[in-house]
C-alpha positions as CSV (number, residue, x, y, z in Angstrom):
1,M,-142.1,275.4,37.7
2,T,-140.7,272.7,35.5
3,P,-142.7,271.4,32.6
4,A,-144.2,268.0,32.9
5,P,-142.1,265.2,31.4
6,A,-143.1,263.8,28.0
7,V,-145.2,260.6,28.2
8,A,-143.1,257.6,27.3
9,R,-144.5,255.0,25.1
10,I,-144.3,251.6,26.7
11,D,-143.4,248.7,24.4
12,W,-146.6,246.8,24.9
13,T,-148.7,249.8,23.9
14,K,-147.1,250.1,20.5
15,A,-149.0,248.8,17.5
16,A,-146.3,246.2,16.7
17,A,-146.7,244.4,20.0
18,R,-150.5,243.8,19.9
19,V,-151.9,240.6,21.2
20,S,-152.3,237.8,18.7
21,F,-155.5,235.7,18.9
22,A,-154.1,232.8,16.9
23,V,-155.5,229.4,17.5
24,M,-153.7,227.6,20.3
25,D,-152.1,224.2,19.8
26,Q,-154.9,221.6,19.6
27,T,-153.6,218.5,21.3
28,N,-155.6,215.3,21.6
29,R,-156.6,215.3,25.2
30,K,-158.2,212.3,26.8
31,S,-161.2,213.0,28.9
32,A,-161.2,212.1,32.5
33,A,-161.7,208.5,33.2
34,P,-164.8,207.5,35.3
35,A,-162.5,206.0,38.0
36,S,-160.7,209.3,38.3
37,L,-163.9,211.3,38.5
38,A,-165.2,208.9,41.2
39,L,-162.0,209.3,43.1
40,D,-162.2,213.1,42.9
41,A,-165.8,213.0,44.0
42,G,-165.1,210.7,46.9
43,L,-162.1,212.8,48.1
44,T,-164.0,216.0,47.8
45,L,-167.0,214.6,49.7
46,A,-164.7,213.3,52.5
47,V,-163.0,216.7,52.7
48,F,-166.3,218.5,52.9
49,L,-167.5,216.2,55.7
50,F,-164.2,216.7,57.5
51,F,-164.3,220.5,57.3
52,T,-168.0,220.5,58.3
53,R,-167.1,218.5,61.4
54,I,-164.1,220.7,62.2
55,L,-165.9,224.0,61.8
56,R,-169.0,223.2,63.9
57,P,-167.5,224.3,67.2
58,H,-166.5,227.6,65.6
59,V,-170.0,228.7,64.7
60,P,-171.3,231.2,67.3
61,S,-174.8,229.9,67.8
62,N,-176.7,227.6,70.1
63,D,-179.2,226.4,67.4
64,P,-178.1,223.0,66.0
65,V,-179.6,223.8,62.6
66,N,-177.7,227.1,62.3
67,I,-174.5,225.5,63.5
68,L,-174.7,222.8,60.8
69,L,-175.8,225.2,58.1
70,W,-173.0,227.7,58.7
71,A,-170.4,225.0,59.2
72,A,-171.5,223.5,55.8
73,V,-171.4,226.8,54.1
74,S,-167.9,227.5,55.3
75,A,-166.8,224.0,54.5
76,S,-168.1,224.4,50.9
77,C,-165.7,227.2,50.3
78,L,-162.8,225.3,51.7
79,T,-163.8,222.2,49.8
80,A,-163.9,224.2,46.5
81,V,-160.3,225.3,47.2
82,F,-159.3,221.7,47.9
83,W,-161.0,220.6,44.6
84,L,-159.1,223.3,42.6
85,C,-155.8,222.3,44.2
86,L,-156.5,218.6,43.4
87,Q,-157.2,219.5,39.7
88,M,-154.0,221.6,39.5
89,F,-152.0,218.8,41.1
90,R,-153.4,216.4,38.5
91,A,-152.6,218.8,35.6
92,V,-149.0,219.3,36.8
93,L,-148.5,215.6,37.4
94,R,-149.8,214.9,33.9
95,M,-147.5,217.5,32.4
96,Q,-144.4,216.2,34.3
97,R,-145.2,212.6,33.1
98,A,-145.5,213.8,29.5
99,E,-142.1,215.6,29.8
100,R,-140.5,212.5,31.1
101,K,-141.7,210.5,28.1
102,K,-140.0,213.0,25.6
C-alpha cells in the first residue's frame, strides 16, 4: 500500500489570510422616499392578488375557503420573491446611475 499523501495547506487556511472585520465604507445613504415605498407596496399587492387569482384553479380542493387559503399561501411565497427582485433591481439601478455620474 502507498502511504497517504501529505495534507496540503490551502492559502485561505493560513494565518496570514484571515478575514478582516474592518469597518466597511460608511456612505451617506438616503432612506427610501415615501412615494417609492407606496409604489413598492402597490406593486407587491397587485402581484399578490394576481398570483392568488392565477393559483386558485391549481388547488386540489372543492372547498372555496381552502382554495383561497392555499392559493394565498402559495402566492405569498411568489410575492416575496417578486419583492426581493424589485429591491435588487432598484439597488442595481441606483448603482448604475451613481457610476454614470462619476
